[in-house]
C-alpha angles and dihedrals in degrees: 000000000000126000135016095270094054092044090051090049091049092053093044089054092048093051092044091054095040112032108193094031111154140163124224112206115225105171134357124186126173146172132174093285107033145028121205118196135179118190143154119245109217123191125167112259094014131093116256112267122211113225134188120194133185121197120195112212129200124175091349095306132105106246100172139011133195121191126192120193118202 
C-alpha cells in the first residue's frame, strides 16, 4: 500500500468487513531505522491472531513493512 489515500482505503475496507476489529499492542521497540511491534489481532467471532511487524524508517518515513501472522 503506497500513499495516505490508499492506506486510508485499505483500513476503511478492513473495518467495514470486520466491525469491532482491534489490535492489542504487546511489545514495541524502535530506533532511528526500524520499529518492531508485536500485537494481537482481535476480531469478533475469530480466534486472536498473533502478529509481528517490522517497519523500516528513512528520514522519518516508513519505507518498507513486513508483517508476520502467527
